[in-house]
C-alpha positions in Angstrom: -7.9 15.1 -21.0 -10.4 12.4 -21.6 -7.8 9.7 -21.1 -7.0 10.2 -17.5 -9.6 8.7 -15.4 -10.6 10.0 -12.0 -11.7 7.9 -9.2 -14.0 10.0 -6.6 -14.1 7.8 -3.7 -16.8 9.8 -1.0 -18.9 9.8 1.5 -21.3 12.6 0.8 -23.4 12.4 -2.6 -24.0 15.9 -2.6 -20.5 16.2 -2.8 -19.5 13.6 -4.6 -22.1 14.3 -7.5 -20.8 18.0 -7.5 -17.1 17.4 -7.5 -17.9 14.6 -10.4 -19.5 17.3 -12.4 -17.1 19.9 -12.3 -14.1 17.6 -13.3 -16.5 16.4 -16.3 -16.5 19.8 -17.7 -12.9 19.7 -17.6 -13.5 16.0 -20.1 -12.2 14.4 -17.5 -13.5 10.0 -17.5 -15.3 9.9 -13.3 -15.9 7.2 -11.7 -17.7 7.0 -8.1 -17.9 5.1 -5.2 -20.0 5.6 -2.3 -17.8 3.2 0.2 -14.1 0.8 0.3 -16.4 -1.8 -1.0 -17.1 -0.1 -4.1 -14.1 1.9 -4.2 -12.1 -1.3 -4.4 -14.1 -2.6 -7.1 -13.8 0.4 -8.9 -10.5 0.7 -9.0 -9.8 -2.9 -9.8 -12.2 -2.1 -12.5 -11.1 1.0 -14.3 -7.5 1.4 -12.6 -7.5 5.4 -12.9 -4.9 7.7 -13.1 -6.1 9.9 -9.8 -8.0 8.9 -6.8 -9.6 11.8 -4.6 -10.3 9.8 -1.6 -12.6 11.0 1.6 -10.5 9.7 5.1 -13.7 9.4 6.7 -16.2 6.6 4.6 -18.5 4.6 6.1 -17.9 1.4 6.4 -13.7 1.6 6.7 -11.3 4.0 7.7 -9.7 5.7 4.2 -6.5 6.0 5.7 -6.1 1.9 5.8 -7.8 1.8 2.4 -5.0 4.8 1.0 -2.6 2.6 2.3 -4.3 -0.3 -0.2 -4.3 1.9 -2.9 -0.7 3.2 -2.3 0.4 -0.6 -2.3 -1.5 -1.7 -6.0 -0.1 0.4 -8.9 0.7 3.6 -7.5 -2.0 6.2 -8.7 -2.0 9.5 -8.0 -3.8 10.4 -4.4 -5.9 13.8 -3.2 -6.9 12.6 0.3 -9.8 15.2 1.6 -10.9 15.2 4.9 -12.5 17.4 7.5 -9.6 16.5 9.5 -7.1 19.9 9.7 -4.5 19.5 12.5 -1.1 18.8 11.3 -0.5 15.4 13.2 -3.9 14.4 10.3 -2.5 16.1 7.5 1.1 14.0 8.4 -0.9 10.7 8.8 -2.7 10.9 5.2 1.0 11.8 3.2 2.9 9.6 5.2 -0.5 6.7 4.2 0.6 7.3 0.2 -1.5 10.8 0.2 0.5 12.5 -2.8 -1.8 16.2 -1.7 -4.2 17.1 1.4 -7.1 19.1 1.4 -8.9 20.5 4.0 -13.1 20.4 4.2 -14.3 22.9 3.8 -12.6 24.1 0.3 -13.3 26.4 -2.5 -14.1 24.3 -5.3 -11.9 26.2 -7.8 -8.9 25.4 -5.3 -9.6 21.2 -5.8 -10.1 21.5 -9.5 -6.1 23.3 -9.2 -5.1 20.8 -7.0 -5.9 18.0 -9.2 -4.6 19.6 -12.4 -1.3 20.5 -10.6 -0.9 16.6 -9.8 -2.0 15.3 -13.1 0.7 17.5 -14.5 3.0 15.4 -12.2 1.6 12.2 -13.7 4.0 9.6 -13.1 4.2 6.2 -15.3 2.9 3.2 -13.0 5.7 1.0 -11.7 4.6 -2.1 -9.8 5.8 -2.5 -7.1 8.6 -4.9 -5.6 7.1 -6.5 -2.8 3.6 -6.9 -1.4 2.8 -7.3 2.3 -0.4 -8.7 3.6 0.1 -9.2 6.9 0.9 -13.1 7.1 1.4 -13.1 3.4 4.3 -11.9 1.8 4.7 -11.5 -2.5 7.8 -10.8 -3.7 7.1 -9.5 -7.0 10.8 -9.7 -8.3 12.3 -13.3 -7.2 8.5 -14.6 -7.8 8.5 -16.2 -4.1 5.9 -16.1 -1.3 5.7 -16.7 2.2 3.0 -17.4 4.2 2.7 -17.8 8.1 6.9 -17.3 8.3 7.3 -20.3 5.4 8.4 -20.0 2.4 5.5 -21.8 -0.7 7.2 -23.5 -3.2 4.4 -22.5 -6.1 4.2 -22.9 -10.2 4.7 -19.3 -12.6 0.7 -20.0 -12.9 0.1 -20.5 -8.9 2.2 -17.6 -8.3 0.6 -15.5 -11.2 -2.9 -16.4 -9.6 -2.7 -15.9 -6.2 -0.9 -12.6 -6.7 -4.5 -12.0 -8.7 -6.5 -13.2 -6.1 -4.6 -11.1 -2.9 -4.6 -7.6 -4.9 -8.3 -8.1 -5.2 -8.1 -7.4 -1.6 -11.5 -9.4 -0.6 -13.2 -8.5 -3.9 -14.9 -11.9 -5.4 -13.5 -12.6 -9.2 -14.8 -14.4 -11.8 -13.2 -17.1 -13.5 -13.0 -15.5 -16.4 -11.9 -12.8 -14.8 -8.8 -14.0 -13.5 -7.9 -15.6 -16.6 -7.8 -12.3 -18.2 -5.7 -11.0 -15.2 -3.6 -13.9 -14.5 -3.3 -15.7 -17.9 -0.6 -14.7 -20.2 -2.5 -15.8 -23.5 -6.2 -16.3 -24.2 -7.9 -19.1 -22.9 -11.4 -19.9 -23.4 -12.1 -21.9 -21.1 -12.5 -20.6 -17.3 -12.6 -24.3 -15.8 -9.1 -23.8 -16.2 -9.2 -21.8 -12.9 -10.8 -24.3 -11.2 -8.1 -26.7 -11.5 -5.2 -23.9 -10.6 -7.5 -23.4 -7.7 -7.5 -26.7 -6.1 -3.9 -26.9 -6.9 -2.8 -24.0 -4.8 -5.6 -24.6 -1.9 -3.5 -27.8 -1.6 -0.4 -25.4 -0.9 -1.7 -23.0 1.2 -4.3 -24.6 3.0 -4.7 -26.1 6.2 -7.0 -28.5 4.8 -8.0 -28.3 1.1 -10.9 -30.0 1.7 -12.0 -27.1 4.1 -10.6 -24.2 2.4 -10.6 -20.7 4.2 -7.9 -18.8 2.4 -9.5 -18.6 -1.3 -13.1 -19.1 -1.2 -15.5 -20.5 -3.6 -18.3 -17.9 -3.6 -20.9 -19.3 -5.8 -22.0 -18.7 -9.3 -19.5 -15.8 -9.3 -16.0 -17.4 -9.0 -13.5 -16.7 -6.1 -12.1 -14.7 -3.1 -9.3 -13.9 -1.4 -10.2 -14.1 2.2 -8.6 -11.4 4.0 -9.3 -11.2 7.5 -7.3 -14.6 7.6 -4.5 -13.0 7.3 -4.2 -11.0 10.6 -3.8 -14.5 12.1 -1.1 -13.9 14.5 2.1 -15.9 13.3 2.9 -17.0 16.9 -0.6 -18.8 16.4 0.2 -20.6 13.1 3.7 -21.9 14.8 2.2 -22.5 17.9 -0.3 -24.8 15.5 2.5 -25.7 14.2 4.8 -27.2 17.2 1.3 -28.8 18.4 1.3 -31.2 14.9 4.9 -31.8 15.7 4.9 -32.9 19.0 0.8 -35.3 17.9 3.2 -36.8 15.1 6.3 -37.3 17.3 3.9 -39.3 19.8 2.4 -41.3 16.8 6.1 -42.6 16.0 6.9 -43.2 19.7 4.1 -45.3 19.6 3.9 -46.8 16.7 7.8 -47.8 17.2 6.9 -49.2 20.5 3.8 -51.8 18.9 6.8 -52.3 16.7 
């Protein structure tokens, strides 16, 4: 079982340690996280086979994070929760959980459920389509639609945008981006800067003041997931204002001539 990696995302430190200890006794490789922020980093770094997820986390909604996990490389998901109503269980399963265990529970039942899920271990398959609100990434046709409009990207720009978006707002170093987004080994991390600059010209409202692909000093870059919550109608209104302003300028120029 040493080849099977399990991530435990649990806000209660005593329960988190207890679950981790028992799983390690069965020779599972275990990584732990106490919050959604830590959980994203652990997931992206270790790509676990199974995620044990507490539905009630200190810095966010476990159900929403379950949906995010399900959009990634579809790990097995065991949700833990003190909520045990039928509606809560259904919500967890619909969010992508493969199993749902209500607290309090016995350790033997927990281990049996983990082992049952591992027996169902499936070959990870990448999703065909990622939806981040105002950003949609089609992995089959390799097309990107942002705020209702398709963007013409080069193959490398597409890969870079996909890796940044998939990180869910977690900053990635230049070396990490090279490792994930480039098909061949490249020794020059500054290659990332050139492609980020090119990508910003296509997806930023003002490339000189980028707010979608942010530079994190002494780290690298992060994708600003919060901006994707902008309502599409707002972007359409902005576009309409631009068009009117452009038309007004054209009219003034013509009249001056």
